[in-house]
C-alpha positions as CSV (number, residue, x, y, z in Angstrom):
1,X,-10.1,6.4,3.4
2,X,-9.8,7.8,-0.1
3,X,-11.7,10.9,-1.1
4,X,-12.3,11.6,-4.8
5,X,-11.3,15.2,-5.7
6,X,-11.5,15.2,-9.5
7,X,-10.9,12.9,-12.5
8,X,-7.6,11.1,-11.8
9,X,-6.9,12.8,-8.5
10,X,-7.7,11.7,-5.0
11,X,-6.4,12.2,-1.4
12,X,-5.9,9.4,1.0
13,X,-5.6,10.4,4.7
14,X,-3.0,8.6,6.8
15,X,-4.4,6.7,9.8
16,X,-1.0,7.1,11.5
17,X,1.0,9.9,13.0
18,X,3.9,10.9,10.7
19,X,7.1,12.6,11.9
20,X,9.9,13.9,9.8
21,X,13.4,14.7,11.2
22,X,16.1,16.6,9.4
23,X,19.6,16.8,11.0
24,X,18.2,15.8,14.4
25,X,15.4,18.4,14.4
26,X,11.8,17.6,14.0
27,X,10.3,19.5,11.1
28,X,6.9,18.0,11.1
29,X,4.9,15.9,13.5
30,X,1.3,15.3,12.2
31,X,-1.7,13.1,12.7
32,X,-3.2,14.9,9.6
33,X,-0.8,13.8,6.9
34,X,-2.1,12.5,3.6
35,X,-1.1,11.0,0.2
36,X,-2.0,12.7,-3.0
37,X,-2.5,10.3,-5.9
38,X,-2.7,11.5,-9.6
39,X,-3.2,9.3,-12.6
40,X,0.1,8.7,-14.4
41,X,2.2,10.1,-11.6
42,X,3.8,8.5,-8.5
43,X,2.1,9.5,-5.2
44,X,3.3,12.5,-3.3
45,X,5.0,10.6,-0.4
46,X,3.4,12.8,2.3
47,X,1.4,16.0,2.2
48,X,1.2,18.0,5.5
49,X,-0.9,20.8,6.7
50,X,1.1,24.0,6.7
51,X,0.5,24.4,10.5
52,X,2.2,21.1,11.1
53,X,5.6,22.1,9.6
54,X,8.3,23.8,11.6
55,X,11.5,25.1,9.9
56,X,13.0,27.2,12.7
57,X,16.7,26.4,13.0
58,X,16.8,24.2,9.8
59,X,19.1,25.5,7.2
């Protein structure tokens, strides 16, 4: 479901669980990921809540 934020910008929540792995380590695993759309720009592939990101051991 898209939620209007301001002129030309809206956020679309993902209905799926999204996981990102870097060098074999999970850095995010979220059921709250979203896309951020801005007029004239490509969408941000995935936006995650800060609490869903782990960077321990990733360098």
